[in-house]
VOKOLVEX-288149 format. One line per field, with one value per residue (C-alpha): residue in three letters; y, z, x. Coordinates in Angstrom, 2 decimals. Example, Ala and Ser with C-alpha at 12.3 -4.5 7.8 and 13.67 -1.06 7.14 Angstrom:
# VOKOLVEX-288149
residu <- (ALA	SER)
py <- (-4.50	-1.06)
pz <- (7.80	7.14)
px <- (12.30	13.67)
***
This chain:
# VOKOLVEX-288149
residu <- (MET	GLN	GLU	GLN	PRO	LEU	VAL	SER	ILE	ILE	MET	PRO	SER	TYR	ASN	SER	ALA	LYS	THR	ILE	ALA	GLU	SER	ILE	ASP	SER	VAL	ILE	SER	GLN	THR	TYR	GLN	ASN	TRP	GLU	LEU	LEU	ILE	THR	ASP	ASP	VAL	SER	PHE	ASP	ASN	THR	ARG	ASP	ILE	VAL	ARG	SER	TYR	CYS	ALA	LYS	ASP	ASN	ARG	ILE	LYS	LEU	PHE	GLU	LEU	ASP	ILE	ASN	SER	GLY	ALA	GLY	ALA	SER	ARG	ASN	ASN	SER	ILE	GLU	ASN	SER	LYS	GLY	ILE	TYR	ILE	ALA	PHE	LEU	ASP	SER	ASP	ASP	LEU	TRP	PHE	SER	ASP	LYS	LEU	SER	THR	GLN	ILE	SER	PHE	MET	LYS	LEU	ASN	ASN	VAL	LEU	LEU	SER	TYR	SER	ALA	TYR	GLN	LYS	PHE	SER	ARG	GLU	GLY	ASP	ARG	GLY	VAL	ILE	ILE	PRO	PRO	SER	SER	VAL	THR	TYR	GLU	GLU	LEU	LEU	THR	GLY	ASN	VAL	ILE	GLY	CYS	LEU	THR	ALA	ILE	TYR	ASN	ALA	ASN	VAL	LEU	GLY	LYS	ARG	TYR	MET	PRO	LEU	ILE	ARG	LYS	ARG	GLN	ASP	MET	GLY	LEU	TRP	LEU	ASN	ILE	LEU	GLU	ASP	ILE	ASP	MET	ALA	TYR	GLY	ILE	SER	ASP	VAL	LEU	ALA	LYS	TYR	ARG	VAL	ASP	THR	GLY	MET	THR	LYS	ASN	LYS	LEU	ASN	ILE	LEU	LYS	TRP	GLN	TRP	ALA	PHE	TYR	ARG	GLU	VAL	LEU	GLY	LEU	ASN	PHE	PHE	LYS	THR	ILE	LYS	CYS	PHE	ILE	LEU	TYR	ALA	TYR	LYS	GLY	PHE	LEU	LYS	SER	ARG	ILE)
py <- (-7.42	-3.83	-2.69	-2.20	1.47	2.17	2.33	4.28	2.83	5.33	3.93	6.00	4.27	5.06	2.42	-0.21	-3.01	-5.49	-5.17	-3.55	-6.71	-8.32	-5.15	-5.07	-8.79	-8.17	-5.70	-8.03	-10.78	-8.69	-10.35	-6.84	-6.30	-2.80	-0.88	1.11	1.16	4.46	4.28	7.48	6.90	9.46	9.19	5.73	4.76	1.00	-1.06	-0.19	1.36	-1.63	-3.90	-1.66	-1.39	-5.18	-5.18	-2.34	-4.37	-7.24	-5.33	-2.04	-1.22	-0.50	2.88	4.31	8.00	9.42	12.59	14.62	15.67	13.69	15.31	12.88	10.43	13.17	14.63	11.16	10.34	13.69	13.11	9.78	11.34	14.05	11.37	9.14	8.43	6.43	7.14	5.87	6.68	4.02	3.95	1.27	1.86	-0.09	-2.18	-3.03	-5.67	-6.15	-9.31	-10.45	-9.36	-5.88	-3.84	-5.97	-5.82	-2.14	-0.80	-2.85	-1.35	2.18	1.78	0.07	2.68	5.78	6.26	8.86	7.99	4.52	2.46	-1.01	-3.11	-4.29	-6.79	-5.60	-7.78	-7.91	-10.30	-12.36	-12.77	-11.23	-8.58	-8.00	-6.61	-2.98	-2.74	0.85	2.48	2.14	5.88	8.98	12.73	15.60	16.36	12.70	12.22	15.21	13.22	9.88	8.90	5.76	5.64	3.39	4.85	1.39	0.86	4.27	4.85	8.04	8.82	11.30	11.44	13.18	14.84	15.77	14.90	15.63	15.94	15.50	18.46	18.73	17.80	14.92	13.13	12.97	13.71	11.08	12.49	15.90	14.48	12.71	15.89	17.88	15.52	15.46	19.23	18.64	15.46	14.45	11.38	8.58	4.97	1.89	-1.83	-4.47	-6.83	-7.24	-6.31	-5.31	-6.00	-3.15	-3.72	-2.38	-2.99	-0.49	3.27	5.67	3.04	2.17	5.69	6.68	9.92	11.06	10.41	12.67	15.44	15.42	15.25	18.46	20.23	18.95	20.51	23.83	24.37	22.48	22.78	26.07	25.08	27.45	26.43	25.25	23.15	21.71	20.67	19.00	17.16	16.19	14.63	12.65	11.60	10.41	8.47	6.78	6.01	4.35	2.16	1.30	0.32	-2.24	-4.15)
pz <- (-15.32	-14.45	-16.00	-13.64	-13.32	-14.57	-11.86	-12.60	-10.71	-10.02	-9.78	-9.55	-10.41	-9.77	-10.11	-9.35	-11.55	-8.67	-7.57	-10.21	-12.16	-9.07	-8.36	-11.91	-11.76	-8.63	-10.62	-13.59	-11.23	-9.94	-10.14	-10.96	-14.55	-15.61	-14.69	-16.24	-14.74	-15.26	-14.43	-14.45	-14.27	-12.43	-14.61	-13.55	-14.49	-14.19	-16.56	-14.90	-18.06	-20.21	-17.84	-17.95	-21.74	-21.99	-20.01	-22.07	-25.22	-23.82	-22.11	-23.43	-20.01	-18.84	-19.82	-19.28	-18.91	-18.38	-16.58	-18.04	-14.66	-11.42	-9.42	-6.70	-6.22	-5.79	-9.21	-10.76	-9.18	-10.22	-13.82	-13.81	-12.17	-14.85	-17.55	-15.80	-17.11	-14.26	-12.01	-9.12	-8.42	-6.62	-5.59	-5.63	-5.35	-7.46	-4.54	-2.95	-3.79	-3.92	-3.13	-6.05	-4.48	-3.56	-6.12	-6.18	-2.39	-2.01	-4.96	-3.81	-0.32	-1.70	-4.01	-1.38	1.30	-0.90	0.32	-1.41	0.17	1.46	2.69	4.10	6.34	4.93	5.59	6.17	4.66	3.93	2.38	5.55	5.33	6.82	9.50	10.98	9.92	10.18	10.97	10.51	12.31	10.64	9.93	10.19	10.13	9.14	12.72	13.50	10.43	11.40	14.26	12.52	8.87	9.20	5.44	3.77	0.32	-1.26	-0.01	-0.73	-3.35	-3.95	-6.17	-8.77	-10.42	-7.34	-5.81	-9.04	-9.64	-6.51	-6.59	-4.15	-2.89	-4.68	-1.72	-1.57	1.35	2.94	-0.36	0.28	3.67	2.04	-0.50	2.08	4.17	1.06	0.44	4.11	4.06	1.83	3.30	6.86	6.98	5.14	5.80	6.23	6.04	8.12	5.19	4.50	0.82	0.21	1.16	2.13	1.71	4.72	3.71	0.86	0.62	3.35	5.58	6.99	8.28	11.16	12.01	8.43	8.70	11.74	10.07	7.05	9.27	11.10	7.80	6.50	9.41	9.22	5.52	3.74	6.13	7.65	11.24	13.97	16.28	19.19	17.06	15.28	18.63	19.68	16.38	16.16	19.64	18.99	15.56	16.95	19.75	17.40	15.00	17.82	18.70	15.04	14.52	17.29	15.49)
px <- (-38.40	-37.45	-34.17	-31.25	-30.17	-26.66	-23.97	-20.78	-17.82	-15.04	-11.49	-8.28	-5.01	-1.37	1.35	-1.26	0.06	0.32	-3.31	-5.53	-6.35	-7.83	-9.83	-11.22	-12.03	-14.10	-16.20	-16.60	-17.79	-20.72	-24.12	-25.39	-24.30	-25.43	-22.30	-19.50	-16.02	-14.21	-10.51	-8.47	-4.74	-2.62	0.52	1.65	5.19	4.67	2.49	-0.83	-2.26	-1.30	-3.21	-6.27	-6.14	-6.21	-9.46	-10.91	-10.30	-12.34	-15.18	-16.57	-18.00	-14.44	-13.00	-9.51	-8.71	-5.22	-4.19	-1.32	0.09	0.20	-2.60	-3.69	-6.54	-9.15	-8.44	-8.47	-11.81	-13.27	-12.25	-14.07	-17.13	-17.15	-17.22	-19.76	-23.26	-24.74	-27.68	-25.57	-21.92	-19.85	-16.21	-13.52	-9.78	-7.31	-6.07	-9.43	-12.05	-15.80	-17.73	-19.88	-23.20	-21.98	-23.87	-27.02	-27.36	-26.62	-28.61	-31.63	-31.25	-31.08	-34.06	-36.22	-35.53	-35.12	-31.54	-29.36	-25.99	-25.19	-22.26	-21.62	-19.43	-16.12	-13.35	-9.78	-7.05	-3.34	-0.84	-1.07	-4.85	-8.00	-7.50	-10.95	-14.31	-15.42	-19.14	-20.34	-23.29	-26.66	-26.76	-24.59	-25.26	-22.97	-21.97	-21.33	-19.16	-17.02	-15.51	-15.15	-15.29	-17.41	-18.05	-15.49	-14.82	-14.81	-18.38	-19.95	-22.64	-24.61	-27.58	-26.33	-29.74	-31.19	-28.13	-26.40	-22.77	-20.76	-16.99	-14.12	-12.09	-8.76	-6.58	-4.13	-5.78	-9.23	-10.97	-13.63	-14.61	-14.93	-17.37	-19.54	-19.73	-20.67	-23.59	-24.60	-24.98	-28.02	-29.54	-30.41	-28.19	-26.47	-27.41	-25.27	-25.90	-24.15	-23.51	-19.79	-19.63	-16.00	-12.39	-10.04	-6.30	-4.38	-0.76	-0.46	-0.31	-1.32	-2.90	0.51	1.32	-0.95	0.88	0.49	-3.24	-3.53	-1.52	-3.82	-6.90	-5.92	-5.28	-8.62	-10.54	-8.72	-8.05	-10.84	-13.79	-12.62	-13.46	-12.39	-9.54	-11.69	-14.04	-11.01	-9.50	-12.76	-13.25	-9.58	-9.47	-12.64	-11.39	-8.04	-9.75	-12.20	-9.36	-7.41	-10.40	-10.96	-7.30	-7.58	-10.34)
***
């Protein structure tokens, strides 16, 4: 039987003690077993690192790195990417979850169809239970992604063997969208699958503040991508409209 290619799973952590164990357990439960989980902690002041160390002691596929200065999720992810050894790079935040067939389904899809950047559908959930399913389009180009980030970070995987290691811009928000756009500058499109392979927690962190999201999105267009004012207006209006529709699901 052909050996499974190594998948490097990138997980940032910051004061994640209430959720990170469940996130790690969802990785351990994968039917696809050739992975490494690289967790970079962004100077947590709860017992997040103690929890991660307990997992590292039991499973040598799990590795903990620690930043010296609080630098944001993008910097944490980039540190893990820098230390990764996998052919594929996957992403999972410390409050989200994967279903057990996530990696096996998605890596098979990418290998079979020669896909370099892929994503999947995901389930939204909160303390009260499931909150709807996000079904992404079957493909997305650079221009399409500009007006709506249809790639859920917790579902994304890219082929680092072909694309090389790609990193997130060092901004506090919208780092993932910056990475997908960077990749899409070099490939025709990314491809999605309709299988629900992950669970996205909606009652923690930035998800709760929609106005903050829009503020960061404007800054992302202007300061990170360097779009002119008129293209920023066009992309921003479309992004806000699509976000409104998505929030109603």
